[in-house]
FIKOLZA-1660 file (N, C-alpha, C; in steps of 0.1 Angstrom, whole numbers, plus 5000, padded with zeros to 4 digits):
% residues 114
   i   px   py   pz ch aa at
   1 0981 6132 2790  A  M  N
   1 0968 6137 2792  A  M CA
   1 0960 6139 2779  A  M  C
   2 0967 6143 2768  A  K  N
   2 0961 6144 2755  A  K CA
   2 0955 6131 2751  A  K  C
   3 0963 6120 2753  A  T  N
   3 0959 6107 2749  A  T CA
   3 0946 6103 2756  A  T  C
   4 0945 6106 2769  A  L  N
   4 0933 6103 2777  A  L CA
   4 0921 6110 2772  A  L  C
   5 0923 6123 2769  A  L  N
   5 0912 6131 2764  A  L CA
   5 0907 6127 2751  A  L  C
   6 0917 6123 2742  A  A  N
   6 0913 6118 2729  A  A CA
   6 0905 6105 2730  A  A  C
   7 0909 6096 2739  A  L  N
   7 0902 6084 2741  A  L CA
   7 0888 6086 2747  A  L  C
   8 0887 6095 2756  A  I  N
   8 0874 6098 2762  A  I CA
   8 0865 6103 2752  A  I  C
   9 0869 6111 2742  A  L  N
   9 0861 6115 2731  A  L CA
   9 0856 6104 2723  A  L  C
  10 0865 6094 2720  A  L  N
  10 0861 6082 2712  A  L CA
  10 0851 6074 2720  A  L  C
  11 0853 6072 2732  A  V  N
  11 0843 6064 2740  A  V CA
  11 0830 6072 2741  A  V  C
  12 0830 6085 2741  A  S  N
  12 0818 6093 2743  A  S CA
  12 0808 6091 2731  A  S  C
  13 0813 6088 2719  A  F  N
  13 0804 6086 2708  A  F CA
  13 0795 6074 2709  A  F  C
  14 0800 6064 2717  A  S  N
  14 0792 6052 2718  A  S CA
  14 0784 6051 2731  A  S  C
  15 0783 6062 2739  A  L  N
  15 0777 6062 2752  A  L CA
  15 0766 6073 2752  A  L  C
  16 0756 6071 2761  A  P  N
  16 0746 6081 2763  A  P CA
  16 0752 6094 2769  A  P  C
  17 0746 6105 2768  A  A  N
  17 0752 6118 2772  A  A CA
  17 0756 6118 2787  A  A  C
  18 0748 6112 2796  A  H  N
  18 0751 6112 2810  A  H CA
  18 0764 6104 2813  A  H  C
  19 0766 6094 2805  A  A  N
  19 0778 6086 2807  A  A CA
  19 0791 6093 2802  A  A  C
  20 0789 6101 2791  A  N  N
  20 0801 6109 2786  A  N CA
  20 0806 6118 2797  A  N  C
  21 0797 6125 2804  A  L  N
  21 0801 6134 2815  A  L CA
  21 0809 6127 2826  A  L  C
  22 0804 6115 2829  A  C  N
  22 0811 6107 2840  A  C CA
  22 0825 6104 2836  A  C  C
  23 0827 6099 2824  A  V  N
  23 0841 6095 2820  A  V CA
  23 0850 6107 2819  A  V  C
  24 0845 6118 2813  A  V  N
  24 0853 6130 2812  A  V CA
  24 0856 6136 2826  A  V  C
  25 0846 6137 2834  A  R  N
  25 0849 6143 2848  A  R CA
  25 0859 6134 2856  A  R  C
  26 0857 6121 2856  A  E  N
  26 0865 6113 2864  A  E CA
  26 0879 6112 2858  A  E  C
  27 0880 6111 2845  A  G  N
  27 0893 6110 2838  A  G CA
  27 0901 6122 2840  A  G  C
  28 0895 6134 2838  A  Q  N
  28 0902 6146 2840  A  Q CA
  28 0906 6149 2854  A  Q  C
  29 0898 6145 2863  A  Y  N
  29 0901 6147 2877  A  Y CA
  29 0913 6138 2882  A  Y  C
  30 0912 6125 2880  A  W  N
  30 0921 6115 2885  A  W CA
  30 0934 6113 2878  A  W  C
  31 0934 6114 2865  A  Y  N
  31 0946 6110 2857  A  Y CA
  31 0958 6119 2861  A  Y  C
  32 0957 6132 2862  A  P  N
  32 0969 6140 2866  A  P CA
  32 0973 6137 2881  A  P  C
  33 0963 6134 2889  A  R  N
  33 0966 6131 2903  A  R CA
  33 0974 6118 2904  A  R  C
  34 0969 6108 2897  A  L  N
  34 0976 6095 2898  A  L CA
  34 0990 6096 2892  A  L  C
  35 0992 6104 2881  A  K  N
  35 1005 6106 2875  A  K CA
  35 1015 6112 2885  A  K  C
  36 1010 6120 2894  A  S  N
  36 1019 6127 2904  A  S CA
  36 1021 6119 2916  A  S  C
  37 1015 6107 2918  A  M  N
  37 1016 6100 2930  A  M CA
  37 1028 6090 2931  A  M  C
  38 1035 6089 2921  A  Q  N
  38 1047 6080 2921  A  Q CA
  38 1042 6065 2923  A  Q  C
  39 1032 6061 2917  A  I  N
  39 1028 6047 2917  A  I CA
  39 1031 6041 2904  A  I  C
  40 1032 6028 2904  A  T  N
  40 1035 6021 2891  A  T CA
  40 1025 6023 2881  A  T  C
  41 1029 6021 2868  A  D  N
  41 1020 6023 2857  A  D CA
  41 1008 6013 2858  A  D  C
  42 1011 6001 2863  A  K  N
  42 1000 5991 2864  A  K CA
  42 0990 5995 2875  A  K  C
  43 0995 6000 2886  A  A  N
  43 0987 6004 2897  A  A CA
  43 0978 6016 2892  A  A  C
  44 0983 6025 2884  A  M  N
  44 0976 6036 2878  A  M CA
  44 0964 6031 2869  A  M  C
  45 0968 6021 2860  A  H  N
  45 0957 6015 2852  A  H CA
  45 0946 6009 2860  A  H  C
  46 0951 6001 2870  A  C  N
  46 0941 5994 2879  A  C CA
  46 0932 6004 2886  A  C  C
  47 0938 6014 2892  A  S  N
  47 0931 6024 2900  A  S CA
  47 0921 6032 2892  A  S  C
  48 0925 6037 2881  A  L  N
  48 0916 6045 2872  A  L CA
  48 0905 6036 2867  A  L  C
  49 0908 6024 2863  A  S  N
  49 0897 6015 2858  A  S CA
  49 0887 6011 2869  A  S  C
  50 0892 6009 2881  A  C  N
  50 0884 6006 2893  A  C CA
  50 0874 6018 2895  A  C  C
  51 0880 6030 2896  A  D  N
  51 0872 6042 2898  A  D CA
  51 0861 6044 2888  A  D  C
  52 0865 6042 2875  A  L  N
  52 0855 6044 2864  A  L CA
  52 0844 6034 2865  A  L  C
  53 0848 6021 2868  A  A  N
  53 0838 6011 2870  A  A CA
  53 0828 6014 2881  A  A  C
  54 0833 6020 2892  A  I  N
  54 0824 6024 2903  A  I CA
  54 0815 6035 2900  A  I  C
  55 0821 6046 2895  A  K  N
  55 0814 6059 2893  A  K CA
  55 0807 6060 2880  A  K  C
  56 0812 6053 2869  A  C  N
  56 0806 6054 2856  A  C CA
  56 0799 6041 2853  A  C  C
  57 0806 6032 2847  A  S  N
  57 0801 6018 2845  A  S CA
  57 0813 6009 2841  A  S  C
  58 0811 5996 2843  A  R  N
  58 0821 5987 2839  A  R CA
  58 0824 5987 2824  A  R  C
  59 0814 5989 2816  A  F  N
  59 0815 5990 2802  A  F CA
  59 0824 6002 2798  A  F  C
  60 0821 6013 2804  A  E  N
  60 0829 6025 2800  A  E CA
  60 0844 6023 2804  A  E  C
  61 0846 6017 2816  A  S  N
  61 0860 6015 2821  A  S CA
  61 0867 6005 2811  A  S  C
  62 0860 5995 2808  A  W  N
  62 0866 5984 2799  A  W CA
  62 0869 5990 2785  A  W  C
  63 0860 5998 2780  A  T  N
  63 0861 6004 2767  A  T CA
  63 0873 6014 2766  A  T  C
  64 0874 6022 2776  A  L  N
  64 0884 6032 2777  A  L CA
  64 0898 6026 2778  A  L  C
  65 0899 6015 2786  A  G  N
  65 0912 6008 2787  A  G CA
  65 0916 6002 2773  A  G  C
  66 0907 5996 2766  A  R  N
  66 0910 5990 2753  A  R CA
  66 0914 6000 2743  A  R  C
  67 0906 6011 2743  A  L  N
  67 0909 6021 2733  A  L CA
  67 0923 6028 2736  A  L  C
  68 0926 6029 2748  A  K  N
  68 0939 6035 2751  A  K CA
  68 0951 6026 2746  A  K  C
  69 0949 6013 2748  A  E  N
  69 0960 6004 2743  A  E CA
  69 0960 6003 2728  A  E  C
  70 0949 6004 2721  A  V  N
  70 0949 6005 2706  A  V CA
  70 0955 6017 2702  A  V  C
  71 0952 6029 2708  A  F  N
  71 0959 6041 2705  A  F CA
  71 0974 6040 2707  A  F  C
  72 0978 6034 2718  A  D  N
  72 0993 6032 2720  A  D CA
  72 1000 6024 2709  A  D  C
  73 0992 6016 2702  A  L  N
  73 0999 6008 2691  A  L CA
  73 1003 6017 2680  A  L  C
  74 0997 6028 2678  A  F  N
  74 0999 6037 2667  A  F CA
  74 1007 6050 2670  A  F  C
  75 1011 6052 2683  A  V  N
  75 1018 6064 2687  A  V CA
  75 1033 6059 2690  A  V  C
  76 1042 6066 2684  A  D  N
  76 1056 6063 2686  A  D CA
  76 1061 6063 2701  A  D  C
  77 1057 6073 2708  A  E  N
  77 1062 6074 2722  A  E CA
  77 1055 6065 2731  A  E  C
  78 1043 6060 2727  A  A  N
  78 1035 6052 2736  A  A CA
  78 1039 6037 2735  A  A  C
  79 1036 6030 2745  A  D  N
  79 1040 6016 2745  A  D CA
  79 1028 6007 2749  A  D  C
  80 1022 6001 2739  A  A  N
  80 1010 5993 2742  A  A CA
  80 1015 5980 2749  A  A  C
  81 1008 5976 2759  A  E  N
  81 1012 5964 2767  A  E CA
  81 0999 5956 2771  A  E  C
  82 1000 5943 2769  A  W  N
  82 0990 5934 2773  A  W CA
  82 0988 5935 2788  A  W  C
  83 0999 5937 2796  A  A  N
  83 0998 5938 2810  A  A CA
  83 0990 5950 2815  A  A  C
  84 0989 5961 2807  A  D  N
  84 0980 5972 2810  A  D CA
  84 0966 5968 2810  A  D  C
  85 0962 5960 2800  A  L  N
  85 0948 5955 2799  A  L CA
  85 0945 5946 2811  A  L  C
  86 0955 5938 2815  A  V  N
  86 0953 5929 2827  A  V CA
  86 0951 5938 2839  A  V  C
  87 0958 5949 2840  A  A  N
  87 0957 5958 2852  A  A CA
  87 0943 5965 2852  A  A  C
  88 0939 5969 2840  A  D  N
  88 0926 5975 2838  A  D CA
  88 0915 5965 2843  A  D  C
  89 0916 5953 2839  A  D  N
  89 0906 5943 2843  A  D CA
  89 0907 5940 2858  A  D  C
  90 0918 5940 2864  A  A  N
  90 0920 5939 2878  A  A CA
  90 0912 5950 2885  A  A  C
  91 0913 5962 2881  A  G  N
  91 0906 5973 2887  A  G CA
  91 0891 5972 2885  A  G  C
  92 0887 5967 2874  A  I  N
  92 0872 5965 2872  A  I CA
  92 0867 5954 2881  A  I  C
  93 0875 5944 2882  A  S  N
  93 0871 5933 2891  A  S CA
  93 0870 5937 2906  A  S  C
  94 0879 5946 2910  A  L  N
  94 0878 5952 2924  A  L CA
  94 0865 5959 2926  A  L  C
  95 0861 5967 2916  A  A  N
  95 0849 5974 2917  A  A CA
  95 0837 5965 2917  A  A  C
  96 0836 5956 2907  A  T  N
  96 0824 5947 2906  A  T CA
  96 0823 5938 2918  A  T  C
  97 0834 5934 2924  A  S  N
  97 0833 5925 2935  A  S CA
  97 0831 5932 2948  A  S  C
  98 0830 5945 2947  A  K  N
  98 0828 5954 2959  A  K CA
  98 0840 5954 2969  A  K  C
  99 0852 5949 2964  A  R  N
  99 0864 5950 2973  A  R CA
  99 0869 5964 2974  A  R  C
 100 0864 5973 2965  A  A  N
 100 0868 5987 2965  A  A CA
 100 0855 5995 2962  A  A  C
 101 0852 6005 2970  A  L  N
 101 0840 6012 2969  A  L CA
 101 0842 6027 2965  A  L  C
 102 0855 6031 2965  A  N  N
 102 0859 6045 2962  A  N CA
 102 0873 6045 2957  A  N  C
 103 0878 6057 2953  A  M  N
 103 0892 6057 2947  A  M CA
 103 0902 6054 2958  A  M  C
 104 0900 6058 2970  A  K  N
 104 0910 6055 2981  A  K CA
 104 0912 6040 2982  A  K  C
 105 0900 6033 2982  A  E  N
 105 0901 6018 2983  A  E CA
 105 0907 6012 2970  A  E  C
 106 0903 6018 2959  A  C  N
 106 0909 6013 2946  A  C CA
 106 0924 6014 2947  A  C  C
 107 0929 6026 2951  A  L  N
 107 0944 6028 2952  A  L CA
 107 0950 6018 2961  A  L  C
 108 0944 6016 2973  A  R  N
 108 0950 6007 2983  A  R CA
 108 0951 5992 2977  A  R  C
 109 0940 5988 2971  A  E  N
 109 0939 5974 2966  A  E CA
 109 0948 5972 2954  A  E  C
 110 0949 5982 2945  A  C  N
 110 0957 5981 2933  A  C CA
 110 0972 5982 2937  A  C  C
 111 0975 5989 2947  A  R  N
 111 0989 5990 2952  A  R CA
 111 0993 5976 2958  A  R  C
 112 0984 5969 2964  A  K  N
 112 0987 5956 2969  A  K CA
 112 0990 5946 2957  A  K  C
 113 0982 5948 2947  A  I  N
 113 0984 5939 2935  A  I CA
 113 0997 5943 2927  A  I  C
 114 0999 5956 2926  A  Y  N
 114 1010 5960 2918  A  Y CA
 114 1020 5968 2926  A  Y  C
% end
C-alpha cells in the first residue's frame, strides 16, 4: 500500500489537480480490496489498470503502472516484472476497447486472461 501511495504522489506531479484526485481515490479504494480477493498478481495489475483507464485516464493508468515497476527495481522486497507491464497494458486495452466498463467487468475479463 505504501508503494502504491508513493507512486500516486509521483504521478500526481505530472497531472492536473482533478486527475490527482481520481488516481488517489481509485487507488486507495481498490488496491486493498484487490489484495484481499485471492486473485493472481497479474489479474490485479490488469484490473486496477483497467479501472484507472476507465475512471481516470489511459495516460494515468499507463504512467502509474510504469512507475510502480521502476520503483520495484530499487526495492529489495519488490520484484519488478515485465509481465506486470503486459498485464497493465491488457487492462488498459480492455478499458479502451470498451470490453470492460466498470471494475466488475475489469475483474471478470482480467480473470479470464490471468
